[in-house]
C-alpha positions as CSV (number, residue, x, y, z in Angstrom):
1,X,29.3,-3.8,-22.2
2,X,25.5,-3.0,-23.3
3,X,24.1,-3.7,-19.4
4,X,26.8,-1.0,-18.2
5,X,26.3,1.0,-21.1
6,X,22.6,1.3,-20.1
7,X,23.1,2.2,-16.4
8,X,25.2,5.0,-17.1
9,X,22.6,6.0,-19.8
10,X,19.9,6.0,-17.0
11,X,22.5,7.7,-14.4
12,X,23.5,10.2,-16.9
13,X,19.9,11.1,-17.1
14,X,18.8,11.1,-13.8
15,X,21.5,13.8,-13.5
16,X,20.7,16.3,-16.3
17,X,17.5,16.6,-15.0
18,X,18.7,16.9,-11.5
19,X,20.7,19.8,-13.0
20,X,18.3,21.5,-15.2
21,X,15.7,20.9,-11.7
22,X,18.3,23.2,-9.8
23,X,19.4,25.3,-12.7
24,X,15.9,26.7,-13.3
25,X,15.4,26.5,-9.5
26,X,14.6,30.9,-9.8
27,X,11.3,30.4,-11.3
28,X,10.2,26.5,-10.4
29,X,11.7,26.3,-6.6
30,X,9.4,29.3,-5.4
31,X,9.2,31.3,-2.3
32,X,9.4,28.3,1.2
33,X,5.5,29.8,2.2
34,X,3.9,29.7,-1.3
35,X,5.0,26.0,-2.1
36,X,3.5,23.0,-0.3
37,X,4.8,21.0,2.4
38,X,4.3,17.4,2.2
39,X,2.8,14.5,4.8
40,X,2.5,10.8,3.1
41,X,1.6,8.5,5.3
42,X,1.7,5.0,4.3
43,X,-0.1,2.3,5.8
44,X,0.9,-1.8,5.0
45,X,-1.6,-4.2,4.0
46,X,-4.2,-1.3,4.7
47,X,-8.1,-2.5,2.7
48,X,-10.4,0.3,2.3
49,X,-13.0,-1.9,4.0
50,X,-11.5,-1.1,7.4
51,X,-11.3,2.5,7.1
52,X,-15.4,3.9,8.1
53,X,-14.5,6.8,5.4
54,X,-15.2,4.4,3.1
55,X,-18.6,3.2,4.1
56,X,-16.7,0.4,6.3
57,X,-19.2,-2.0,8.1
58,X,-15.9,-3.3,10.6
59,X,-14.4,-0.4,11.9
60,X,-14.3,3.6,13.1
61,X,-10.8,5.4,11.5
62,X,-12.1,9.4,13.2
63,X,-8.5,9.8,12.2
64,X,-8.0,9.3,8.7
65,X,-11.2,9.8,7.6
66,X,-10.1,13.4,9.1
67,X,-8.4,13.5,5.8
68,X,-11.5,12.8,3.4
69,X,-13.6,15.0,5.1
70,X,-11.2,17.8,4.3
71,X,-10.2,16.5,1.2
72,X,-11.2,13.9,-1.2
73,X,-11.7,10.2,-1.1
74,X,-11.0,8.5,-4.0
75,X,-12.4,5.3,-5.5
76,X,-10.4,4.2,-7.6
77,X,-6.6,4.1,-6.6
78,X,-5.1,0.7,-8.7
79,X,-1.6,-0.3,-7.9
80,X,0.1,-1.6,-10.7
81,X,1.1,-4.4,-8.8
82,X,-0.3,-5.8,-5.5
83,X,3.0,-6.2,-3.5
84,X,4.4,-4.6,-0.8
85,X,8.2,-3.8,-2.3
86,X,6.8,-3.5,-5.8
87,X,4.2,-0.8,-4.7
88,X,6.4,1.5,-2.6
89,X,9.6,1.3,-6.3
90,X,6.1,2.3,-7.8
91,X,5.6,5.2,-5.7
92,X,8.9,6.4,-5.2
93,X,10.1,6.3,-9.3
94,X,5.9,6.8,-11.1
95,X,7.2,3.4,-13.2
96,X,6.3,-0.2,-13.3
97,X,8.2,-3.3,-11.9
98,X,9.6,-3.7,-15.1
99,X,11.5,-0.3,-15.2
100,X,11.9,0.4,-11.7
101,X,13.3,-3.4,-11.2
102,X,11.0,-4.1,-7.8
103,X,9.2,-7.4,-9.7
104,X,8.6,-9.9,-6.7
105,X,10.1,-10.1,-2.9
106,X,12.8,-12.6,-3.0
107,X,14.9,-12.0,-6.3
108,X,14.4,-8.2,-7.0
109,X,16.7,-5.2,-6.8
110,X,15.8,-1.6,-6.6
111,X,16.9,0.4,-9.7
112,X,17.9,3.0,-7.0
113,X,19.5,5.1,-10.1
114,X,16.8,6.1,-11.5
115,X,14.9,9.4,-10.3
116,X,12.5,10.0,-7.2
117,X,10.4,12.5,-6.5
118,X,12.1,12.3,-3.4
119,X,15.4,12.9,-5.0
120,X,13.7,15.8,-7.4
121,X,12.2,18.0,-4.8
122,X,15.5,18.0,-2.0
123,X,17.2,18.8,-5.4
124,X,14.8,22.1,-5.8
125,X,15.1,22.7,-2.1
126,X,13.0,20.9,-0.1
127,X,13.7,19.1,2.9
128,X,13.3,15.5,3.1
129,X,12.7,12.8,5.1
130,X,11.2,8.9,5.9
131,X,10.4,7.6,9.2
132,X,9.5,3.6,9.1
133,X,8.9,1.1,6.6
134,X,11.2,0.6,3.4
135,X,11.9,-2.4,2.1
136,X,13.7,-1.6,-1.1
137,X,17.3,-3.8,0.2
138,X,19.3,-0.5,-0.8
139,X,19.9,2.8,1.5
140,X,17.3,5.9,1.2
141,X,18.1,8.0,-1.4
142,X,17.2,12.0,-1.7
143,X,16.4,12.5,2.3
144,X,17.9,14.6,4.1
145,X,16.7,11.8,7.3
146,X,16.2,8.7,7.7
147,X,15.3,5.8,10.1
148,X,14.0,2.8,8.4
149,X,13.2,-0.6,9.9
150,X,15.0,-3.3,8.4
151,X,12.7,-5.8,6.0
152,X,9.3,-6.0,7.2
153,X,10.7,-4.7,10.9
154,X,9.1,-6.5,14.2
155,X,6.2,-4.2,15.5
156,X,7.5,-4.7,19.2
157,X,10.9,-2.7,20.3
158,X,11.5,-2.4,16.6
159,X,15.1,-1.5,15.2
160,X,15.7,1.4,13.5
161,X,18.5,1.6,10.4
162,X,20.0,5.2,9.9
163,X,22.9,6.9,8.1
164,X,25.1,6.1,11.1
165,X,24.0,2.4,12.0
166,X,21.8,0.5,13.7
167,X,19.3,1.3,16.5
168,X,16.4,0.1,18.8
169,X,14.2,1.2,20.4
170,X,11.7,-0.1,22.9
171,X,8.0,0.6,22.6
172,X,5.4,0.0,20.2
173,X,6.5,-0.2,16.0
174,X,3.7,2.8,15.1
175,X,3.9,4.4,18.0
176,X,8.5,4.1,17.6
177,X,7.4,5.8,13.8
178,X,5.2,8.5,14.9
179,X,7.0,10.0,17.8
180,X,10.4,9.9,15.7
181,X,8.0,12.0,12.4
182,X,6.9,14.2,15.4
183,X,10.4,14.9,16.4
184,X,11.8,15.6,12.9
185,X,9.0,17.8,12.6
186,X,9.8,19.3,15.8
187,X,13.4,19.3,15.9
188,X,14.8,18.4,12.8
189,X,13.8,20.8,10.5
190,X,14.3,23.8,8.6
191,X,10.9,25.8,8.9
192,X,12.4,27.9,5.8
193,X,12.2,25.2,4.1
194,X,9.5,23.4,2.6
195,X,9.2,19.7,4.1
196,X,8.5,15.9,2.9
197,X,7.6,13.6,5.1
198,X,6.9,10.5,4.6
199,X,5.5,8.3,7.5
200,X,5.7,4.7,6.7
201,X,3.6,2.7,9.2
202,X,4.5,-1.3,9.2
203,X,0.9,-1.5,10.1
204,X,-1.4,-3.7,9.7
205,X,1.3,-5.8,8.0
206,X,0.4,-10.3,9.2
207,X,1.2,-11.6,11.8
208,X,-1.0,-8.1,13.4
209,X,0.7,-7.7,16.5
210,X,-1.8,-5.0,18.3
211,X,-0.6,-2.6,20.9
212,X,-1.4,-3.5,24.0
213,X,-4.1,-1.1,25.1
214,X,-5.8,-1.9,22.1
215,X,-6.5,-6.0,23.1
216,X,-9.4,-5.3,25.5
217,X,-11.5,-3.2,23.4
218,X,-11.2,-5.8,20.6
219,X,-10.9,-9.0,22.4
220,X,-14.8,-10.3,22.2
221,X,-15.9,-7.6,19.1
222,X,-18.1,-10.0,16.2
223,X,-17.5,-8.8,12.3
224,X,-19.7,-9.5,9.7
225,X,-18.8,-12.3,6.9
226,X,-18.2,-10.8,3.6
227,X,-21.2,-12.4,1.3
228,X,-18.2,-13.8,-0.6
229,X,-16.7,-15.9,2.7
230,X,-18.2,-19.6,1.4
231,X,-16.4,-19.0,-2.0
232,X,-15.7,-22.5,-3.2
233,X,-13.9,-21.1,-6.7
234,X,-15.8,-23.7,-8.7
235,X,-16.3,-21.1,-11.4
236,X,-12.4,-19.6,-11.5
237,X,-10.3,-21.7,-12.6
238,X,-6.8,-23.4,-11.1
239,X,-5.5,-19.9,-10.2
240,X,-8.5,-18.6,-7.5
241,X,-9.0,-22.7,-6.8
242,X,-4.9,-23.1,-5.6
243,X,-4.2,-19.6,-4.2
244,X,-2.7,-20.6,-0.6
245,X,-3.9,-17.4,1.4
246,X,-7.7,-18.5,3.0
247,X,-8.1,-18.2,6.9
248,X,-7.7,-21.2,7.0
249,X,-4.6,-21.9,5.7
250,X,-3.5,-19.3,8.3
251,X,-0.4,-20.1,10.6
252,X,-2.4,-21.0,14.1
253,X,0.7,-20.1,16.1
254,X,2.0,-16.9,14.0
255,X,-1.0,-15.8,12.7
256,X,-3.3,-16.3,15.4
257,X,-1.6,-16.7,18.4
258,X,-3.0,-20.0,19.4
259,X,-0.5,-21.1,21.5
260,X,0.8,-22.9,24.7
261,X,3.2,-22.1,27.2
262,X,6.0,-23.8,25.3
263,X,5.1,-22.1,21.8
264,X,7.5,-20.8,19.8
265,X,6.2,-17.7,18.6
266,X,5.0,-16.9,21.6
267,X,8.3,-17.0,23.4
268,X,9.9,-14.9,20.4
269,X,6.6,-12.3,20.5
270,X,7.4,-11.6,24.5
271,X,11.2,-11.9,24.2
272,X,10.8,-8.2,22.4
273,X,7.9,-7.2,25.0
274,X,8.6,-5.2,28.7
275,X,7.4,-6.9,31.4
276,X,4.2,-4.1,30.9
277,X,3.4,-5.1,27.3
278,X,3.9,-8.7,28.2
279,X,1.3,-9.5,31.6
280,X,-1.7,-7.2,28.6
281,X,-0.7,-9.7,25.6
282,X,-1.0,-12.8,28.6
283,X,-4.1,-12.1,30.0
284,X,-6.3,-11.0,26.5
285,X,-4.1,-13.7,24.3
286,X,-3.3,-16.6,26.5
287,X,-6.7,-17.6,26.8
288,X,-7.5,-17.8,23.2
289,X,-6.2,-21.8,22.9
290,X,-8.2,-22.7,25.7
291,X,-11.3,-21.3,24.4
292,X,-10.9,-22.7,21.5
293,X,-10.5,-26.6,23.2
294,X,-14.0,-25.7,25.4
295,X,-16.2,-24.5,22.3
296,X,-14.5,-27.9,20.2
297,X,-15.2,-26.3,17.0
298,X,-14.6,-28.3,13.4
299,X,-14.3,-27.7,9.9
300,X,-16.0,-24.3,8.8
301,X,-17.3,-23.4,12.0
302,X,-13.5,-23.5,13.8
303,X,-12.8,-21.1,10.5
304,X,-15.0,-18.8,11.3
305,X,-14.0,-18.8,14.7
306,X,-10.7,-18.1,13.1
307,X,-11.7,-14.9,10.6
308,X,-12.9,-13.0,13.7
309,X,-9.1,-13.8,15.5
310,X,-8.0,-12.2,12.4
311,X,-9.8,-9.4,12.1
312,X,-9.9,-8.3,16.3
313,X,-6.3,-8.1,15.2
314,X,-5.6,-6.8,12.2
315,X,-8.9,-3.5,13.5
316,X,-6.4,-3.2,16.7
317,X,-3.2,-2.5,14.3
318,X,-5.3,-0.4,12.4
319,X,-6.5,1.4,15.4
320,X,-3.6,2.4,16.7
321,X,-2.2,3.9,13.5
322,X,-5.3,5.9,13.8
323,X,-4.8,7.4,16.3
324,X,-1.1,8.3,14.6
325,X,-2.5,10.2,12.3
326,X,-4.4,12.2,14.5
327,X,-1.1,13.1,16.1
328,X,-0.1,14.2,12.6
329,X,-3.0,16.0,11.9
330,X,-2.7,17.7,15.1
331,X,0.3,18.9,14.9
332,X,-0.2,20.7,11.7
333,X,-3.1,22.4,13.7
334,X,-1.3,23.4,16.7
335,X,1.5,24.9,14.6
336,X,-0.2,26.9,11.8
337,X,0.8,23.7,8.9
338,X,-2.5,22.6,7.9
339,X,-3.3,25.1,5.1
340,X,-0.2,25.1,3.5
341,X,0.4,20.9,3.7
342,X,-0.7,17.9,1.1
343,X,-2.0,15.2,3.3
344,X,-2.0,12.0,2.4
345,X,-3.5,8.5,3.4
346,X,-2.9,5.3,1.5
347,X,-1.6,2.0,1.5
348,X,1.0,0.4,-0.4
349,X,-2.3,-2.2,-1.5
350,X,-5.1,-3.3,-0.6
351,X,-6.2,-6.5,0.9
352,X,-8.7,-9.1,2.0
353,X,-11.1,-9.3,5.0
354,X,-12.4,-12.5,4.2
355,X,-13.4,-12.1,0.6
356,X,-13.3,-15.3,-0.8
357,X,-12.4,-16.8,2.4
358,X,-8.8,-15.2,1.6
359,X,-6.5,-12.7,3.4
360,X,-3.1,-10.8,1.8
361,X,-2.9,-8.9,-2.2
362,X,-1.5,-10.5,-5.2
363,X,-4.6,-10.9,-7.3
364,X,-6.2,-8.6,-9.8
365,X,-8.9,-8.9,-8.7
366,X,-10.8,-5.3,-6.7
367,X,-10.0,-5.6,-2.5
368,X,-6.2,-6.3,-3.5
369,X,-6.4,-4.1,-6.7
370,X,-7.7,-0.8,-4.7
371,X,-6.1,0.9,-2.5
372,X,-7.9,3.6,-0.5
373,X,-6.4,6.9,-1.2
374,X,-7.7,10.7,0.6
375,X,-5.9,13.8,0.2
376,X,-6.2,16.6,2.0
377,X,-4.8,20.6,0.6
378,X,-6.9,23.3,2.0
379,X,-7.7,26.1,-0.5
380,X,-7.4,23.6,-3.3
381,X,-8.8,20.5,-2.7
382,X,-12.6,20.8,-2.4
383,X,-14.0,19.3,1.2
384,X,-15.6,16.5,1.0
385,X,-15.1,15.5,-2.0
386,X,-15.7,12.1,-3.6
387,X,-13.7,11.5,-7.0
388,X,-14.2,7.9,-9.7
389,X,-11.6,9.6,-11.7
390,X,-8.6,5.9,-12.1
391,X,-5.9,7.3,-10.5
392,X,-3.2,5.6,-9.5
393,X,0.1,4.7,-7.2
394,X,1.9,5.1,-10.2
395,X,0.8,8.9,-10.7
396,X,2.0,9.7,-6.8
397,X,5.0,10.8,-7.6
398,X,4.3,13.0,-10.8
399,X,1.2,14.8,-9.0
400,X,3.9,15.6,-5.7
401,X,6.2,17.1,-8.2
402,X,3.5,19.0,-10.4
403,X,2.8,20.1,-7.3
404,X,5.9,21.7,-5.8
405,X,6.5,23.1,-9.3
406,X,8.4,20.7,-10.6
407,X,8.0,19.6,-14.0
408,X,8.2,15.2,-14.1
409,X,11.1,13.9,-15.9
410,X,9.3,11.8,-19.2
411,X,10.8,8.5,-18.4
412,X,8.4,8.4,-15.7
413,X,5.1,6.5,-16.9
414,X,2.4,7.8,-14.6
415,X,1.1,11.1,-15.0
416,X,0.1,14.2,-11.9
417,X,-4.1,14.1,-11.2
418,X,-3.3,17.5,-9.9
419,X,-6.2,18.9,-12.0
420,X,-8.5,16.3,-10.7
421,X,-7.2,17.3,-7.0
422,X,-8.3,20.8,-8.2
423,X,-11.9,19.9,-9.7
424,X,-11.2,19.3,-13.0
425,X,-12.0,16.6,-15.4
426,X,-9.3,16.1,-18.0
427,X,-10.6,14.7,-21.3
428,X,-7.8,13.1,-21.9
429,X,-7.8,11.3,-18.4
430,X,-6.8,7.7,-18.2
431,X,-9.8,5.4,-19.1
432,X,-8.3,1.6,-18.3
433,X,-5.6,0.5,-16.8
434,X,-2.7,-2.2,-17.0
435,X,-1.9,-4.6,-14.1
436,X,1.4,-7.0,-13.2
437,X,1.7,-9.3,-10.8
438,X,5.3,-11.5,-11.4
439,X,5.9,-13.6,-8.0
440,X,4.3,-16.6,-9.0
441,X,3.5,-20.0,-7.6
442,X,6.0,-21.5,-5.7
443,X,6.2,-18.9,-3.4
444,X,4.4,-17.4,-0.7
445,X,0.9,-17.9,-1.2
446,X,1.2,-19.5,-4.5
447,X,-0.6,-17.1,-6.7
448,X,0.6,-17.6,-10.2
449,X,2.1,-14.7,-12.4
450,X,-0.7,-13.1,-14.2
451,X,-1.6,-9.5,-15.9
452,X,-4.4,-7.2,-17.0
453,X,-6.1,-4.5,-17.9
454,X,-9.7,-3.1,-16.4
455,X,-11.7,-0.4,-17.9
456,X,-13.8,0.0,-14.1
457,X,-16.7,-1.8,-15.9
458,X,-14.7,-5.0,-17.1
459,X,-11.5,-6.7,-16.5
460,X,-9.7,-8.6,-18.4
461,X,-6.9,-11.1,-16.4
462,X,-4.6,-13.5,-17.5
463,X,-2.9,-16.2,-16.0
464,X,-0.2,-16.3,-18.5
465,X,2.1,-19.5,-16.9
466,X,-1.1,-21.5,-16.5
467,X,-2.7,-20.2,-19.8
468,X,-6.2,-19.1,-18.0
469,X,-8.2,-16.4,-18.8
470,X,-10.6,-14.3,-16.8
471,X,-13.3,-11.6,-18.0
472,X,-15.9,-10.6,-14.8
473,X,-18.0,-8.1,-15.3
474,X,-17.6,-6.0,-12.6
475,X,-21.5,-4.1,-13.0
476,X,-23.4,-7.2,-12.5
477,X,-20.9,-9.5,-11.2
478,X,-18.8,-6.5,-8.9
479,X,-17.4,-9.6,-6.3
480,X,-15.9,-11.3,-9.6
481,X,-17.5,-14.7,-8.9
482,X,-18.3,-15.2,-12.7
483,X,-16.0,-15.8,-15.1
484,X,-17.5,-15.0,-18.4
485,X,-14.1,-15.7,-20.6
486,X,-15.8,-16.9,-24.4
487,X,-19.2,-16.4,-23.3
488,X,-20.8,-15.1,-26.6
489,X,-22.6,-12.6,-25.6
490,X,-18.9,-10.4,-24.5
491,X,-17.3,-10.7,-27.6
492,X,-16.9,-7.5,-28.1
493,X,-16.0,-6.7,-24.5
494,X,-13.8,-9.2,-25.0
495,X,-12.2,-8.5,-28.0
496,X,-12.0,-4.6,-27.0
497,X,-10.1,-5.7,-23.8
498,X,-7.5,-7.9,-25.7
499,X,-7.3,-4.9,-27.8
500,X,-6.1,-2.6,-24.9
501,X,-3.8,-5.2,-22.9
502,X,-1.9,-5.2,-26.0
503,X,-1.9,-1.2,-26.9
504,X,-1.0,-0.9,-22.9
505,X,1.5,-3.0,-22.8
506,X,3.6,-1.6,-25.9
507,X,3.5,1.7,-25.1
508,X,4.5,0.7,-21.7
509,X,7.7,-1.2,-23.1
510,X,6.1,-4.5,-20.8
511,X,8.7,-7.3,-21.5
512,X,7.5,-10.4,-23.4
513,X,5.6,-12.8,-20.8
514,X,6.2,-16.4,-21.0
515,X,3.5,-17.1,-23.1
516,X,2.2,-14.4,-24.9
517,X,-1.8,-13.3,-24.9
518,X,-3.2,-14.7,-28.1
């Protein structure tokens, strides 16, 4: 009965919030032409290191850069839990995993009875739509229109789940998501109402299958290795050393496409393609295995060679995402919508592009803790600005609601950064941030559960199942190579961050971990 009562309480609270919004519609829900549209574009696993607006040495992203040039680039946008589904739950609800129920990918269920910003915008008169990756094991709620991928979805000939059943669409998933989004903008919405459109790309999620027309451009490209590519993890204990996400641990068949004619992964991939798509793959991808055999690379030389393959495929996927952003921005420009539309480009979290010789995410280290965030809002956000406030995907829901004139529900745990978008610098803005990763050893990539806190200059991480503490001086050691935990010269910083970790856990009502910090 206790659980049932708590669930009923959450539902009644959500209904009460919606009722308040509807009741105050005359005051809060302003005329459609005065409330901004929201175009929210989220890619999957797109590290900020692969966006030229962030100074990337790897690739050019001219259309994503248009958002930055017309608005603001956030350099410290942190995620609460660097994993796809937990990040999406956080974005929708403005809450941490222990509140929204989405801890990990294997045994969590999203609590869709919670208020979400799409539900609240919809109740206030917005038209709402989502196309692309959902990944929350529930049907999307609060949307007039939705077409979402089942699970991770497929890069070629993707399936979509809709309110009317499943459909399969020929083509490349990034192009299909873009076309469906544009079709809704052109034909599916009511032009008299403001809109929220969430465009959720699958790309560049593993296993990185580029569009056929992108293969040739990236086939022979060579990329610089990160400064930490030869990291031996000697200074950080078991957590980093035992993680199974090194380049040399990639699947040669699925990840790197080193396949022969009989390869099962090749057959599955080509089985979803048209003859024209397959022909380009056969010309540009099939020769990889023969090239590797001819080069006769072993050991670390082989790892370096495979790293180049990984980046070519990863960046090839991003090139299509960049094209998509350009098409969406062009639609806004061509239809007189750009001036009253908030455009957001973000990833669900950061990603390792060879730093520490890793791929994937999960850790609280900077490449996966930080996600790119670019926002354009003409007349509100100053063009070409760079912001260093500590913002988070925890704040997105509150910010979008605030921009629409809606007071965020009290249960949301983030805070609107609308004042920051307006160029203000709130004196009481957060100066520390709490992180918690729950999946743990025994699951993909073998990264232990951990929590931590950062103030931007220093970072404290506690891998509680193995009792391992890590402390980093981010100014002196930006690559997080030297664990200074329990070093005398950092005693004051260590004590301060330990106290802050306890304070944030208490304020956020985080349940006790299996081994409490001491």
